[in-house]
TORKOL-4160 file (C-alpha; in steps of 0.2 Angstrom, whole numbers, padded with zeros to 4 digits, m for minus):
85
<pt num="1" X="m0001" Y="0000" Z="m0001"/>
<pt num="2" X="0004" Y="0017" Z="m0006"/>
<pt num="3" X="0002" Y="0033" Z="0006"/>
<pt num="4" X="m0004" Y="0049" Z="0001"/>
<pt num="5" X="0007" Y="0064" Z="0005"/>
<pt num="6" X="m0007" Y="0079" Z="0010"/>
<pt num="7" X="m0001" Y="0096" Z="0005"/>
<pt num="8" X="0001" Y="0110" Z="0015"/>
<pt num="9" X="m0003" Y="0127" Z="0011"/>
<pt num="10" X="0004" Y="0143" Z="0018"/>
<pt num="11" X="m0012" Y="0151" Z="0027"/>
<pt num="12" X="m0017" Y="0165" Z="0020"/>
<pt num="13" X="m0035" Y="0172" Z="0016"/>
<pt num="14" X="m0047" Y="0157" Z="0009"/>
<pt num="15" X="m0052" Y="0163" Z="m0008"/>
<pt num="16" X="m0066" Y="0171" Z="m0014"/>
<pt num="17" X="m0083" Y="0163" Z="m0019"/>
<pt num="18" X="m0096" Y="0172" Z="m0026"/>
<pt num="19" X="m0112" Y="0173" Z="m0016"/>
<pt num="20" X="m0124" Y="0156" Z="m0016"/>
<pt num="21" X="m0140" Y="0163" Z="m0025"/>
<pt num="22" X="m0157" Y="0160" Z="m0015"/>
<pt num="23" X="m0174" Y="0158" Z="m0022"/>
<pt num="24" X="m0188" Y="0168" Z="m0021"/>
<pt num="25" X="m0198" Y="0152" Z="m0011"/>
<pt num="26" X="m0180" Y="0153" Z="0003"/>
<pt num="27" X="m0183" Y="0174" Z="0004"/>
<pt num="28" X="m0200" Y="0172" Z="0006"/>
<pt num="29" X="m0201" Y="0158" Z="0019"/>
<pt num="30" X="m0186" Y="0169" Z="0029"/>
<pt num="31" X="m0195" Y="0184" Z="0028"/>
<pt num="32" X="m0212" Y="0187" Z="0039"/>
<pt num="33" X="m0227" Y="0188" Z="0028"/>
<pt num="34" X="m0230" Y="0207" Z="0033"/>
<pt num="35" X="m0211" Y="0214" Z="0030"/>
<pt num="36" X="m0216" Y="0206" Z="0010"/>
<pt num="37" X="m0232" Y="0212" Z="0008"/>
<pt num="38" X="m0225" Y="0227" Z="0013"/>
<pt num="39" X="m0213" Y="0225" Z="0001"/>
<pt num="40" X="m0220" Y="0221" Z="m0013"/>
<pt num="41" X="m0234" Y="0235" Z="m0007"/>
<pt num="42" X="m0224" Y="0245" Z="m0012"/>
<pt num="43" X="m0213" Y="0241" Z="m0025"/>
<pt num="44" X="m0230" Y="0238" Z="m0037"/>
<pt num="45" X="m0230" Y="0218" Z="m0037"/>
<pt num="46" X="m0235" Y="0200" Z="m0031"/>
<pt num="47" X="m0225" Y="0194" Z="m0016"/>
<pt num="48" X="m0221" Y="0180" Z="m0023"/>
<pt num="49" X="m0212" Y="0193" Z="m0034"/>
<pt num="50" X="m0207" Y="0203" Z="m0024"/>
<pt num="51" X="m0197" Y="0187" Z="m0018"/>
<pt num="52" X="m0189" Y="0184" Z="m0033"/>
<pt num="53" X="m0185" Y="0203" Z="m0034"/>
<pt num="54" X="m0175" Y="0200" Z="m0021"/>
<pt num="55" X="m0169" Y="0183" Z="m0022"/>
<pt num="56" X="m0159" Y="0189" Z="m0038"/>
<pt num="57" X="m0154" Y="0206" Z="m0030"/>
<pt num="58" X="m0146" Y="0197" Z="m0017"/>
<pt num="59" X="m0132" Y="0189" Z="m0022"/>
<pt num="60" X="m0126" Y="0207" Z="m0028"/>
<pt num="61" X="m0130" Y="0216" Z="m0013"/>
<pt num="62" X="m0122" Y="0205" Z="m0002"/>
<pt num="63" X="m0105" Y="0203" Z="m0014"/>
<pt num="64" X="m0107" Y="0224" Z="m0015"/>
<pt num="65" X="m0110" Y="0224" Z="0006"/>
<pt num="66" X="m0095" Y="0212" Z="0014"/>
<pt num="67" X="m0080" Y="0219" Z="m0002"/>
<pt num="68" X="m0065" Y="0203" Z="0000"/>
<pt num="69" X="m0075" Y="0192" Z="0009"/>
<pt num="70" X="m0077" Y="0208" Z="0024"/>
<pt num="71" X="m0089" Y="0212" Z="0034"/>
<pt num="72" X="m0091" Y="0234" Z="0037"/>
<pt num="73" X="m0089" Y="0242" Z="0051"/>
<pt num="74" X="m0100" Y="0255" Z="0057"/>
<pt num="75" X="m0121" Y="0254" Z="0056"/>
<pt num="76" X="m0131" Y="0245" Z="0044"/>
<pt num="77" X="m0139" Y="0261" Z="0038"/>
<pt num="78" X="m0121" Y="0272" Z="0035"/>
<pt num="79" X="m0117" Y="0254" Z="0026"/>
<pt num="80" X="m0131" Y="0256" Z="0016"/>
<pt num="81" X="m0130" Y="0275" Z="0010"/>
<pt num="82" X="m0112" Y="0272" Z="0007"/>
<pt num="83" X="m0119" Y="0260" Z="m0007"/>
<pt num="84" X="m0125" Y="0266" Z="m0025"/>
<pt num="85" X="m0138" Y="0253" Z="m0031"/>
């Protein structure tokens, strides 16, 4: 039997990966009904369409709000104001 060798990698930052997508159904399950209905009413769409739109936008929003995979500092309100969506 031969022994397999394990390669050791120098420690460093983990490689960046794209954020995984989520479905509209997952968004609808995660958000309170009232919040989804309010978002839908403000956008002029059905709650399901609002959930689908949020699901499509979420990976990009997370990428922008956590550059280089690092969580920004400051209040959420300040962080959102700095973004150009």
